[in-house]
VOPAGU-2260 file (C-alpha; in pm, 1 decimal, decimal comma):
REM VOPAGU-2260
SITE   aa  ch    i         X         Y         Z
SITE  MET   A    0   22605,0   15897,7   13140,4
SITE  PRO   A    1   22954,8   16011,1   13039,3
SITE  LEU   A    2   23033,5   16197,3   13365,5
SITE  ARG   A    3   22954,9   16047,7   13704,5
SITE  ILE   A    4   23002,8   16286,6   13998,3
SITE  VAL   A    5   23039,1   16132,1   14344,7
SITE  LEU   A    6   22986,6   16383,3   14625,8
SITE  VAL   A    7   23115,5   16314,9   14978,1
SITE  ARG   A    8   23088,9   16541,8   15278,5
SITE  HIS   A    9   23386,0   16546,9   15518,5
SITE  GLY   A   10   23382,9   16320,4   15823,7
SITE  LEU   A   11   23268,9   16422,0   16170,5
SITE  SER   A   12   23475,6   16719,6   16288,5
SITE  SER   A   13   23555,2   16858,6   16632,0
SITE  PHE   A   14   23317,1   17149,8   16572,2
SITE  ASN   A   15   23041,1   16910,1   16459,0
SITE  VAL   A   16   23072,4   16729,7   16792,4
SITE  GLU   A   17   23070,3   17054,8   16989,4
SITE  HIS   A   18   22781,5   17200,7   16783,8
SITE  ARG   A   19   22990,3   17501,8   16681,4
SITE  ILE   A   20   22961,2   17708,3   16365,4
SITE  GLN   A   21   23244,5   17613,5   16130,0
SITE  GLY   A   22   23197,0   17802,7   15807,8
SITE  ARG   A   23   23509,8   17885,5   15611,3
SITE  ASP   A   24   23751,0   17913,3   15904,7
SITE  ASP   A   25   23995,5   17624,9   15937,7
SITE  LEU   A   26   23963,0   17588,3   16313,5
SITE  SER   A   27   23816,8   17237,7   16340,0
SITE  SER   A   28   23970,8   16902,3   16256,3
SITE  LEU   A   29   23856,4   16547,7   16194,0
SITE  THR   A   30   23772,1   16347,8   16503,7
SITE  ALA   A   31   23867,6   15982,4   16541,4
SITE  THR   A   32   23511,2   15900,0   16436,0
SITE  GLY   A   33   23549,8   16125,5   16132,7
SITE  GLN   A   34   23869,3   15946,4   16035,6
SITE  SER   A   35   23694,1   15609,3   16062,3
SITE  GLN   A   36   23407,6   15742,9   15851,8
SITE  ALA   A   37   23650,8   15855,9   15581,9
SITE  CYS   A   38   23811,7   15510,7   15570,4
SITE  ALA   A   39   23472,3   15339,0   15557,7
SITE  THR   A   40   23371,9   15564,9   15269,1
SITE  GLY   A   41   23690,0   15478,7   15082,4
SITE  ALA   A   42   23618,5   15108,7   15129,5
SITE  ALA   A   43   23264,0   15157,6   14996,1
SITE  LEU   A   44   23405,5   15325,4   14682,7
SITE  ARG   A   45   23668,6   15060,9   14603,3
SITE  ASP   A   46   23476,5   14929,5   14303,0
SITE  LEU   A   47   23480,2   15272,4   14137,2
SITE  THR   A   48   23771,7   15388,6   13923,1
SITE  CYS   A   49   23801,1   15766,0   13952,6
SITE  ALA   A   50   23947,2   15978,3   13674,9
SITE  ALA   A   51   24000,9   16269,9   13913,9
SITE  ALA   A   52   23935,6   16382,7   14269,4
SITE  TYR   A   53   23879,1   16733,5   14406,0
SITE  CYS   A   54   23852,9   16853,1   14764,4
SITE  SER   A   55   23818,1   17166,2   14969,9
SITE  PRO   A   56   24152,5   17294,6   15106,1
SITE  LEU   A   57   24008,3   17314,9   15458,7
SITE  ARG   A   58   24164,7   17054,1   15687,7
SITE  ARG   A   59   23854,4   16854,3   15769,2
SITE  ALA   A   60   23776,6   16798,5   15400,1
SITE  ALA   A   61   24135,9   16756,9   15280,5
SITE  GLU   A   62   24204,9   16494,7   15549,3
SITE  THR   A   63   23882,2   16313,8   15465,4
SITE  ALA   A   64   23986,3   16301,5   15100,1
SITE  ARG   A   65   24335,3   16175,8   15187,2
SITE  LEU   A   66   24209,9   15895,5   15412,0
SITE  LEU   A   67   23929,4   15803,4   15173,9
SITE  LEU   A   68   24156,5   15777,6   14871,8
SITE  ALA   A   69   24419,7   15581,0   15064,1
SITE  GLU   A   70   24153,2   15326,6   15160,9
SITE  GLN   A   71   24004,3   15326,8   14813,3
SITE  GLY   A   72   24340,1   15202,8   14689,2
SITE  GLN   A   73   24370,6   15374,2   14353,3
SITE  ASP   A   74   24676,9   15586,9   14441,3
SITE  LEU   A   75   24484,1   15899,1   14348,4
SITE  VAL   A   76   24559,3   16236,5   14508,3
SITE  ALA   A   77   24281,6   16493,3   14540,7
SITE  GLU   A   78   24334,9   16834,8   14386,5
SITE  GLN   A   79   24247,4   17111,0   14632,2
SITE  ALA   A   80   23997,5   17355,8   14484,9
SITE  GLU   A   81   23907,7   17699,1   14623,7
SITE  GLY   A   82   23566,3   17654,5   14464,8
SITE  LEU   A   83   23487,4   17390,2   14727,9
SITE  LEU   A   84   23547,9   17611,7   15032,0
SITE  GLU   A   85   23262,7   17614,2   15283,2
SITE  ILE   A   86   23021,3   17904,8   15326,9
SITE  ASP   A   87   23168,0   18223,9   15475,4
SITE  LEU   A   88   23006,7   18271,9   15816,5
SITE  ALA   A   89   23303,6   18458,8   15964,6
SITE  PRO   A   90   23101,7   18674,1   16213,3
SITE  TRP   A   91   22966,1   18351,9   16367,4
SITE  SER   A   92   23277,5   18136,2   16347,1
SITE  GLY   A   93   23337,9   17924,0   16656,6
SITE  LEU   A   94   23010,0   18012,2   16824,7
SITE  LEU   A   95   22805,4   17737,3   16983,7
SITE  ARG   A   96   22464,5   17708,9   16823,2
SITE  GLU   A   97   22297,6   17811,2   17148,7
SITE  GLU   A   98   22528,2   18115,0   17167,8
SITE  LEU   A   99   22426,0   18208,9   16814,6
SITE  ARG   A  100   22058,5   18194,1   16910,8
SITE  GLU   A  101   22122,6   18409,7   17217,2
SITE  ARG   A  102   22344,9   18675,4   17052,8
SITE  TYR   A  103   22184,8   18701,8   16709,2
SITE  PRO   A  104   21827,5   18568,1   16740,8
SITE  GLU   A  105   21692,2   18743,1   16428,8
SITE  GLN   A  106   21983,7   18636,2   16208,7
SITE  GLU   A  107   21971,1   18281,5   16343,3
SITE  GLN   A  108   21599,4   18262,6   16263,2
SITE  GLN   A  109   21666,9   18400,8   15915,5
SITE  TRP   A  110   21933,8   18133,0   15862,0
SITE  ARG   A  111   21687,1   17858,8   15953,0
SITE  GLN   A  112   21383,8   17991,1   15767,1
SITE  ALA   A  113   21515,3   18165,5   15453,7
SITE  PRO   A  114   21897,3   18138,5   15453,6
SITE  GLU   A  115   21926,6   18285,5   15104,4
SITE  LEU   A  116   21819,6   18621,9   15252,7
SITE  LEU   A  117   22065,0   18621,2   15544,8
SITE  GLU   A  118   22286,0   18931,9   15550,3
SITE  LEU   A  119   22605,6   18952,0   15755,6
SITE  GLN   A  120   22869,9   19222,2   15805,4
SITE  ARG   A  121   23238,8   19197,3   15728,9
SITE  PRO   A  122   23503,5   19347,9   15963,7
SITE  ASP   A  123   23519,1   19658,7   15742,5
SITE  GLY   A  124   23148,4   19718,0   15798,2
SITE  SER   A  125   23033,9   19613,2   15451,7
SITE  SER   A  126   22740,0   19376,6   15418,2
SITE  TYR   A  127   22724,7   19052,2   15222,8
SITE  LEU   A  128   22487,2   18763,6   15152,9
SITE  PRO   A  129   22671,1   18440,3   15242,2
SITE  LEU   A  130   22446,8   18193,3   15062,3
SITE  PRO   A  131   22412,9   18374,6   14726,0
SITE  GLU   A  132   22793,0   18418,6   14731,4
SITE  LEU   A  133   22832,2   18045,5   14791,1
SITE  MET   A  134   22588,7   17965,6   14511,4
SITE  ALA   A  135   22795,2   18174,6   14269,3
SITE  GLN   A  136   23102,2   17982,1   14386,2
SITE  ALA   A  137   22922,4   17649,6   14328,2
SITE  GLN   A  138   22824,7   17755,0   13978,1
SITE  GLN   A  139   23185,5   17848,8   13903,0
SITE  PHE   A  140   23303,8   17508,2   14027,1
SITE  ARG   A  141   23040,3   17338,9   13811,8
SITE  HIS   A  142   23177,3   17522,4   13507,4
SITE  LEU   A  143   23532,8   17423,5   13602,2
SITE  LEU   A  144   23426,6   17060,5   13637,2
SITE  PHE   A  145   23250,6   17057,5   13302,8
SITE  ASP   A  146   23543,7   17229,7   13131,0
SITE  ARG   A  147   23798,4   16987,2   13280,0
SITE  HIS   A  148   23591,3   16687,6   13171,3
SITE  ALA   A  149   23452,4   16822,6   12845,1
SITE  ALA   A  150   23583,1   16525,0   12647,6
SITE  ALA   A  151   23377,8   16284,5   12858,6
SITE  LEU   A  152   23066,9   16500,7   12827,5
SITE  ALA   A  153   23106,2   16515,3   12449,5
SITE  ASP   A  154   23036,6   16142,7   12401,3
SITE  ASP   A  155   22717,4   16001,1   12552,1
SITE  GLN   A  156   22806,6   15654,5   12424,7
SITE  ALA   A  157   23141,8   15631,1   12604,8
SITE  PRO   A  158   23178,1   15452,5   12939,2
SITE  PRO   A  159   23112,9   15689,0   13230,6
SITE  GLN   A  160   23404,3   15882,7   13373,7
SITE  THR   A  161   23389,0   15910,9   13753,0
SITE  VAL   A  162   23494,3   16221,7   13944,5
SITE  LEU   A  163   23510,8   16239,4   14325,4
SITE  VAL   A  164   23430,6   16564,3   14509,7
SITE  VAL   A  165   23495,3   16593,2   14886,3
SITE  ALA   A  166   23372,0   16909,6   15051,9
SITE  HIS   A  167   23128,5   17053,5   15307,7
SITE  ASN   A  168   22759,7   17062,0   15391,9
SITE  ALA   A  169   22655,5   17400,3   15250,3
SITE  ILE   A  170   22876,7   17401,9   14939,6
SITE  LEU   A  171   22762,9   17050,9   14845,6
SITE  ARG   A  172   22399,0   17150,8   14880,1
SITE  CYS   A  173   22465,0   17455,7   14662,3
SITE  LEU   A  174   22647,0   17238,1   14409,4
SITE  LEU   A  175   22346,8   17004,9   14396,1
SITE  LEU   A  176   22116,2   17302,5   14339,5
SITE  ALA   A  177   22349,2   17441,2   14072,3
SITE  LEU   A  178   22366,2   17108,2   13888,7
SITE  LEU   A  179   21986,9   17074,9   13896,1
SITE  GLU   A  180   21941,9   17445,3   13811,0
SITE  LEU   A  181   21727,1   17498,2   14119,7
SITE  PRO   A  182   21699,1   17825,8   14313,0
SITE  LEU   A  183   21852,4   17886,3   14655,1
SITE  SER   A  184   21509,0   17856,8   14812,4
SITE  GLY   A  185   21565,4   17481,3   14783,8
SITE  PHE   A  186   21872,9   17485,8   15008,0
SITE  ARG   A  187   21686,5   17359,9   15316,1
SITE  ARG   A  188   21514,3   17084,7   15117,2
SITE  LEU   A  189   21839,4   16885,3   15095,2
SITE  ARG   A  190   22033,8   16693,8   15358,1
SITE  VAL   A  191   22401,9   16600,6   15339,3
SITE  ASP   A  192   22539,7   16403,6   15636,2
SITE  ASN   A  193   22904,2   16354,8   15736,7
SITE  CYS   A  194   23077,8   16117,0   15490,9
SITE  SER   A  195   22752,8   16050,2   15305,9
SITE  ILE   A  196   22774,8   15948,3   14941,2
SITE  SER   A  197   22567,6   16107,4   14664,4
SITE  VAL   A  198   22591,7   16015,0   14295,8
SITE  LEU   A  199   22494,1   16230,5   13996,8
SITE  ASN   A  200   22512,6   16146,2   13626,7
SITE  VAL   A  201   22574,9   16422,0   13374,0
SITE  SER   A  202   22515,1   16380,7   13000,9
SITE  LYS   A  203   22417,3   16591,7   12703,8
SITE  GLY   A  204   22058,2   16535,3   12807,2
SITE  GLY   A  205   22108,7   16693,6   13147,9
SITE  VAL   A  206   22176,0   16593,6   13508,4
SITE  GLN   A  207   22030,7   16292,8   13688,9
SITE  VAL   A  208   22044,3   16237,1   14064,2
SITE  GLU   A  209   22116,1   15865,8   14097,4
SITE  SER   A  210   22132,7   15868,3   14476,4
SITE  LEU   A  211   22152,6   16118,6   14759,2
SITE  ASN   A  212   22298,7   16107,4   15110,1
SITE  GLY   A  213   22371,5   15737,1   15141,5
SITE  VAL   A  214   22512,2   15647,1   15484,0
SITE  ALA   A  215   22469,7   15267,5   15504,2
SITE  HIS   A  216   22846,6   15218,4   15469,2
SITE  LEU   A  217   22881,7   15397,1   15806,3
SITE  GLY   A  218   22676,4   15138,7   15993,7
SITE  GLU   A  219   22317,2   15268,5   15995,6
SITE  PRO   A  220   22076,8   15221,2   15702,4
SITE  LEU   A  221   21928,6   15572,5   15708,8
SITE  PRO   A  222   22023,9   15920,5   15830,0
SITE  PRO   A  223   21905,8   15971,8   16188,7
SITE  LYS   A  224   21546,7   16086,7   16228,6
SITE  ALA   A  225   21502,7   16424,8   16394,2
SITE  SER   A  226   21176,1   16582,7   16507,7
SITE  GLY   A  227   20879,6   16555,4   16275,7
SITE  ALA   A  228   20717,4   16279,2   16073,1
SITE  ARG   A  229   20918,8   16067,7   15827,8
SITE  LEU   A  230   20807,2   15894,3   15508,6
SITE  LEU   A  231   20998,4   15613,9   15338,2
SITE  LEU   A  232   20927,5   15605,0   14964,5
SITE  VAL   A  233   21019,2   15277,7   14790,7
SITE  ARG   A  234   20987,6   15168,1   14430,3
SITE  HIS   A  235   20859,9   14815,3   14376,7
SITE  GLY   A  236   21098,7   14530,8   14294,8
SITE  GLU   A  237   21179,6   14416,5   13944,1
SITE  THR   A  238   20930,2   14250,4   13709,2
SITE  ASP   A  239   20996,1   14053,1   13391,6
SITE  TRP   A  240   20873,4   14352,8   13193,8
SITE  ASN   A  241   21122,7   14582,7   13371,2
SITE  ARG   A  242   21396,7   14342,9   13267,6
SITE  GLU   A  243   21271,8   14325,6   12907,9
SITE  GLY   A  244   21223,6   14701,7   12875,6
SITE  ARG   A  245   20851,5   14656,9   12815,8
SITE  PHE   A  246   20616,1   14942,0   12911,2
SITE  GLN   A  247   20397,6   14822,7   13201,5
SITE  GLY   A  248   20189,3   15120,5   13304,6
SITE  GLN   A  249   19871,6   14995,9   13465,7
SITE  ILE   A  250   19894,9   14633,8   13350,3
SITE  ASP   A  251   19923,6   14437,1   13674,4
SITE  ILE   A  252   20253,9   14253,3   13631,2
SITE  PRO   A  253   20385,3   14076,2   13946,4
SITE  LEU   A  254   20741,4   14067,8   14074,0
SITE  ASN   A  255   20982,1   13819,8   13918,8
SITE  ALA   A  256   21229,9   13614,1   14122,3
SITE  ASN   A  257   21486,0   13895,1   14123,8
SITE  GLY   A  258   21216,9   14143,9   14224,9
SITE  ARG   A  259   21116,7   13925,0   14515,9
SITE  SER   A  260   21482,4   13909,8   14622,4
SITE  GLN   A  261   21505,4   14289,7   14595,6
SITE  ALA   A  262   21193,4   14330,1   14808,8
SITE  GLU   A  263   21336,4   14092,8   15067,9
SITE  ALA   A  264   21665,7   14286,0   15064,7
SITE  ALA   A  265   21477,4   14613,3   15114,5
SITE  GLY   A  266   21296,6   14447,8   15404,9
SITE  ASN   A  267   21624,5   14343,2   15566,1
SITE  PHE   A  268   21764,5   14692,2   15505,8
SITE  LEU   A  269   21466,9   14855,3   15678,2
SITE  ALA   A  270   21426,1   14592,6   15950,9
SITE  PRO   A  271   21600,5   14811,5   16216,8
SITE  VAL   A  272   21382,6   15111,4   16124,4
SITE  SER   A  273   21060,6   15181,5   16312,1
SITE  ILE   A  274   20757,4   15180,2   16078,7
SITE  ASP   A  275   20413,1   15274,7   16209,6
SITE  ARG   A  276   20197,8   15268,9   15895,9
SITE  ALA   A  277   20229,5   15155,9   15536,1
SITE  TYR   A  278   20068,5   15254,1   15205,8
SITE  THR   A  279   20091,2   15098,3   14861,9
SITE  SER   A  280   19959,4   15132,3   14511,9
SITE  CYS   A  281   19674,6   14886,3   14464,1
SITE  MET   A  282   19875,5   14698,6   14200,0
SITE  ALA   A  283   20046,3   14363,8   14265,3
SITE  ARG   A  284   20412,9   14459,4   14225,1
SITE  PRO   A  285   20421,3   14735,1   14491,1
SITE  ARG   A  286   20192,7   14539,3   14723,6
SITE  GLN   A  287   20421,6   14235,9   14706,0
SITE  THR   A  288   20718,3   14463,9   14777,5
SITE  ALA   A  289   20542,8   14628,9   15073,1
SITE  GLU   A  290   20441,5   14293,2   15218,6
SITE  ALA   A  291   20801,4   14169,2   15198,2
SITE  ILE   A  292   20926,8   14480,6   15378,8
SITE  LEU   A  293   20656,3   14455,0   15644,1
SITE  SER   A  294   20743,5   14093,2   15721,4
SITE  SER   A  295   20994,0   14243,3   15967,9
SITE  HIS   A  296   20724,9   14475,6   16107,6
SITE  PRO   A  297   20432,7   14257,4   16213,9
SITE  GLY   A  298   20109,2   14434,5   16289,4
SITE  VAL   A  299   20175,6   14742,6   16075,9
SITE  PRO   A  300   19857,9   14818,7   15876,1
SITE  LEU   A  301   19892,7   14832,3   15495,9
SITE  THR   A  302   19653,8   15060,3   15304,6
SITE  SER   A  303   19610,2   15051,4   14925,3
SITE  SER   A  304   19557,2   15370,9   14724,9
SITE  THR   A  305   19453,0   15421,3   14362,5
SITE  GLY   A  306   19631,6   15757,7   14375,4
SITE  LEU   A  307   19963,0   15572,8   14375,1
SITE  VAL   A  308   19908,1   15351,0   14067,1
SITE  GLU   A  309   20157,7   15380,6   13783,1
SITE  ILE   A  310   20110,3   15618,6   13491,0
SITE  GLY   A  311   19860,8   15491,8   13236,0
SITE  HIS   A  312   20059,8   15437,0   12915,7
SITE  GLY   A  313   19744,5   15353,6   12720,9
SITE  LEU   A  314   19821,9   15186,6   12389,0
SITE  TRP   A  315   20192,3   15167,0   12476,2
SITE  GLU   A  316   20132,1   14920,2   12758,5
SITE  GLY   A  317   20274,1   14574,5   12693,6
SITE  ARG   A  318   20498,3   14700,1   12411,6
SITE  LEU   A  319   20876,9   14714,0   12382,1
SITE  GLU   A  320   21040,1   15047,0   12305,0
SITE  GLN   A  321   21124,2   14945,6   11948,4
SITE  GLU   A  322   20757,4   14861,4   11890,4
SITE  ILE   A  323   20653,6   15203,0   12018,7
SITE  ALA   A  324   20922,5   15366,2   11803,3
SITE  ALA   A  325   20772,6   15197,6   11497,7
SITE  GLY   A  326   20418,2   15311,1   11574,0
SITE  TRP   A  327   20466,7   15647,1   11747,4
SITE  PRO   A  328   20820,0   15769,5   11662,4
SITE  GLU   A  329   20759,1   16140,2   11722,6
SITE  LEU   A  330   20564,5   16085,4   12044,1
SITE  LEU   A  331   20833,9   15854,8   12183,5
SITE  ALA   A  332   21101,0   16115,0   12096,9
SITE  ASP   A  333   20893,5   16376,5   12280,0
SITE  TRP   A  334   20858,2   16141,2   12579,8
SITE  LYS   A  335   21237,2   16124,3   12607,1
SITE  ARG   A  336   21298,8   16493,0   12536,1
SITE  ALA   A  337   20996,9   16672,0   12685,5
SITE  PRO   A  338   20787,6   16417,6   12878,3
SITE  HIS   A  339   20554,5   16682,1   13021,4
SITE  THR   A  340   20418,5   16754,1   12673,3
SITE  VAL   A  341   20309,2   16396,9   12600,2
SITE  GLN   A  342   19952,1   16273,1   12611,6
SITE  MET   A  343   19982,1   15895,2   12612,7
SITE  PRO   A  344   19758,5   15745,0   12342,4
SITE  GLU   A  345   19444,4   15651,3   12537,0
SITE  GLY   A  346   19648,9   15703,7   12855,4
SITE  GLU   A  347   19755,0   15976,8   13098,0
SITE  THR   A  348   19972,9   16285,1   13097,3
SITE  LEU   A  349   20248,0   16340,2   13352,4
SITE  GLN   A  350   20050,0   16630,2   13495,2
SITE  GLU   A  351   19760,0   16397,3   13570,8
SITE  VAL   A  352   19992,7   16155,2   13747,7
SITE  TRP   A  353   20157,9   16448,5   13927,5
SITE  ASP   A  354   19823,9   16578,8   14054,0
SITE  ARG   A  355   19692,7   16249,8   14193,2
SITE  SER   A  356   20024,7   16125,9   14335,2
SITE  SER   A  357   20104,2   16459,6   14502,1
SITE  MET   A  358   19756,1   16480,0   14651,5
SITE  THR   A  359   19783,3   16125,4   14787,6
SITE  TRP   A  360   20130,4   16194,4   14929,2
SITE  ALA   A  361   20014,9   16515,7   15098,8
SITE  ARG   A  362   19717,3   16336,1   15251,6
SITE  ILE   A  363   19942,8   16063,2   15393,0
SITE  ALA   A  364   20192,5   16317,7   15531,5
SITE  ALA   A  365   19915,0   16520,7   15693,6
SITE  SER   A  366   19780,3   16211,6   15870,5
SITE  LEU   A  367   20105,6   16132,7   16054,4
SITE  ARG   A  368   20197,1   16230,5   16407,7
SITE  THR   A  369   20537,8   16390,7   16451,9
SITE  ASP   A  370   20679,7   16071,4   16604,7
SITE  GLU   A  371   20554,3   15842,5   16325,7
SITE  THR   A  372   20726,2   15689,2   16022,1
SITE  ALA   A  373   20525,2   15566,2   15725,4
SITE  LEU   A  374   20625,8   15338,2   15438,5
SITE  VAL   A  375   20496,1   15421,6   15089,1
SITE  VAL   A  376   20558,6   15175,0   14805,7
SITE  ALA   A  377   20474,5   15282,4   14451,9
SITE  HIS   A  378   20609,3   15304,7   14096,7
SITE  ASP   A  379   20877,1   15478,8   13890,2
SITE  ALA   A  380   20673,8   15764,2   13741,3
SITE  VAL   A  381   20470,3   15811,5   14059,8
SITE  ASN   A  382   20782,3   15833,2   14277,0
SITE  LYS   A  383   20951,2   16067,9   14031,9
SITE  THR   A  384   20659,8   16309,9   14023,3
SITE  ILE   A  385   20640,6   16310,4   14403,7
SITE  LEU   A  386   21012,8   16378,5   14435,8
SITE  CYS   A  387   21015,0   16645,8   14167,6
SITE  GLY   A  388   20742,1   16826,2   14357,9
SITE  LEU   A  389   20924,2   16798,5   14689,1
SITE  LEU   A  390   21250,9   16928,3   14538,5
SITE  GLY   A  391   21092,5   17218,0   14349,9
SITE  LEU   A  392   21135,0   17058,7   14007,0
SITE  GLN   A  393   20864,6   17041,9   13738,2
SITE  PRO   A  394   20702,2   16757,9   13538,5
SITE  ALA   A  395   20950,9   16832,4   13261,2
SITE  ASP   A  396   21230,2   16726,4   13497,8
SITE  ILE   A  397   21133,3   16366,8   13581,1
SITE  TRP   A  398   21439,6   16226,0   13405,6
SITE  ALA   A  399   21653,1   16417,3   13657,7
SITE  ILE   A  400   21539,9   16168,0   13924,5
SITE  LYS   A  401   21638,7   15800,7   13932,6
SITE  GLN   A  402   21426,6   15541,4   14109,4
SITE  GLY   A  403   21572,9   15190,6   14104,4
SITE  ASN   A  404   21370,3   14878,5   14176,4
SITE  GLY   A  405   21376,0   14832,0   14554,3
SITE  GLY   A  406   21539,9   15172,6   14608,1
SITE  VAL   A  407   21462,3   15357,0   14933,5
SITE  THR   A  408   21403,4   15732,7   14965,0
SITE  VAL   A  409   21365,4   15926,9   15292,6
SITE  ILE   A  410   21148,8   16238,2   15331,0
SITE  ASP   A  411   21131,9   16426,1   15662,5
SITE  TYR   A  412   20887,0   16693,6   15777,9
SITE  PRO   A  413   21068,4   16880,6   16058,1
SITE  GLU   A  414   20828,3   17175,4   16029,8
SITE  GLY   A  415   20513,4   16962,1   16011,3
SITE  PRO   A  416   20321,4   16841,6   15703,1
SITE  ALA   A  417   20241,0   17198,2   15594,5
SITE  GLY   A  418   20606,4   17301,7   15625,5
SITE  ARG   A  419   20911,3   17253,6   15406,9
SITE  PRO   A  420   20993,4   16886,4   15341,2
SITE  VAL   A  421   21354,2   16766,3   15352,6
SITE  VAL   A  422   21484,0   16497,6   15117,4
SITE  GLY   A  423   21693,1   16312,2   15374,6
SITE  ALA   A  424   21814,2   16045,7   15129,7
SITE  MET   A  425   21717,3   15931,8   14782,6
SITE  ASN   A  426   21724,2   15606,4   14589,0
SITE  LEU   A  427   21936,3   15412,7   14835,7
SITE  THR   A  428   22026,3   15078,3   14677,5
SITE  SER   A  429   22332,1   14970,3   14877,5
SITE  HIS   A  430   22128,6   14673,9   15007,0
SITE  LEU   A  431   22115,5   14553,0   14646,2
SITE  GLY   A  432   22493,8   14559,1   14604,8
SITE  GLY   A  433   22731,1   14855,3   14614,0
SITE  VAL   A  434   22717,6   15232,2   14588,6
SITE  LEU   A  435   22579,7   15250,3   14233,3
SITE  ASP   A  436   22222,9   15169,0   14134,2
SITE  ARG   A  437   22258,4   14855,8   13921,1
SITE  THR   A  438   21887,7   14773,8   13899,0
SITE  ALA   A  439   21714,0   14723,3   13564,3
SITE  ALA   A  440   21688,1   15035,0   13350,6
SITE  GLY   A  441   21372,3   14910,6   13177,5
SITE  ALA   A  442   21062,5   15106,4   13080,1
SITE  LEU   A  443   20815,9   15244,5   13336,7
């Protein structure tokens, strides 16, 4: 991972508090809370050495970057970049959200339901599409970033070079979509809270989302829950085979001592969170993890599901990677390069795992009331296929998603189980020590 990109949204602004449309106008400023959030974010990033920092020139982002970097203590100054300006919503600028609904009900509905199709008018009477314009801007900034840091991207074996980006809600969501090469229809599937931290790793092999929308450094473990059901997706704690890099698949390996500690830490992390139901793969390692989390939630029923068991690696199970490389060199190379094409010897394909895990997930989501939160504890490949489906990715893209042992992911359904899901946070591992995911990178 030669280039690590850390994304931070600006702190709480005066317009955020007043529920006004901000857009590209520079009319709002950081509140005292926003300033505190920026400092807390800088403190959370102290262990990272940044090669460069970029920020939007708008005051709320530039001030967040200044306070963050001062607290981070590296004596780094953020370069202001026009490519990080927020979306241009000039006709709406300064309006309260309720005023927007009253004055422009059709446009407001379009913005909520299919924002990529929203059309606004400039003062000269010409029309424009704000979100496609912003997406083009995000793609240009991505190219600038890759050009500036081409030397780091050229060497996959070098230590990662970290770049900090401080900007706004809509441009950061577009930048995430651009990095993952997803269409604008995925804009509403992502959530980016004030002063949240997201981490992406870029290499020759592509882009990996290490974590998304972490807010624990601001005092609460998870982003606030709005209307609609919520699911908490957790990967099981570490096993000895994770640590050794041995392919587990459907061999029922229990947690090791570190895995039990990770499960306990996840339980402490989620102790303040209301949980109404829980589901687990029927294998030992996720069940042990779920039971540790539920120790802080007595009385919550735990249901096992075969639809959540790990991918069947067949003849690869119990083997180290070098053993698989000796016996199936071409198939292992395909697994790393094009995993969706691989039929595991006497095992499963990713599509088979995708089908059963997605069906199980949809059934769980459909069973929840709007006020309920459910815990789901499963495995690396299972979680990755679920998340790829929710984000609009394909089985070929599973390496774009990271799932650390004991990591917590948040999925919300504000429009109901049949509506568009929102990835509220992904692979949160701050409870295991710091912003970065330092869990074992062993085989599935």
